[in-house]
C-alpha positions, 0 to 999 in steps of 0.5 A: 671519885668513888673509884679513887676511894675504892683504890685507896682502900684496896691499896691500904689493905695491900700496904698493910699486908706488905708491912706484915710480910716483907721484913724490909718494909717498915711503917711507924704508924703508932695505931694511927690509921690515917697514916696508912690511908695517906700512904695508900692514897699516895700509892693510888695516885701514883698508880693512876697517873704515873704508872701508865706513863712509865709503862708506855715509856718502858714498852720496848724494854718490857717487850724484850724482857717478856714483861718482867720489867714490869716488876722493876717499874712497880718497885721503883714506883713503890720507892717513889711512894716511900719518898713522897710519904717521907715528905709528909712524915708518914713514917713509911720506909723501905730498906732504909729508903729514904734517905739511903738507897741500897740493895735492901731498899730495892729488894724490899720494894720488889717484894712489897710490890708483888705482895701489894699486886697479889692483894689488889688482884684478889680484892679486885676479883671480889669487887663485883659492884658497879660493873654493868652487865649487858 
């Protein structure tokens, strides 16, 4: 349970950074931080449960592309987060998706997933709590 809370907070910072940096990502939150936490929670759940399945299923393609297909997987999962958050009326869109999928949506998701990954990695390196030292 604590891990999900930490992942959600880290994702909230990553999503906020992606909103600030990537011009294709739009988020109409109106200073309501609960919407940002909602999107971050959806992202944490998608990354925890669907990303491992997607990585296993795409292993041959990922092997041939020397790992570059992981960027495509991350972008598609971020688009899935936008689709799910649209069902909850959170106001998170990427390049007009949803409802329209186009090049702007994919490029925005690709750049957004890179920003979120960088922020998550940096914050993960800073998070030294709960690690068992033997």
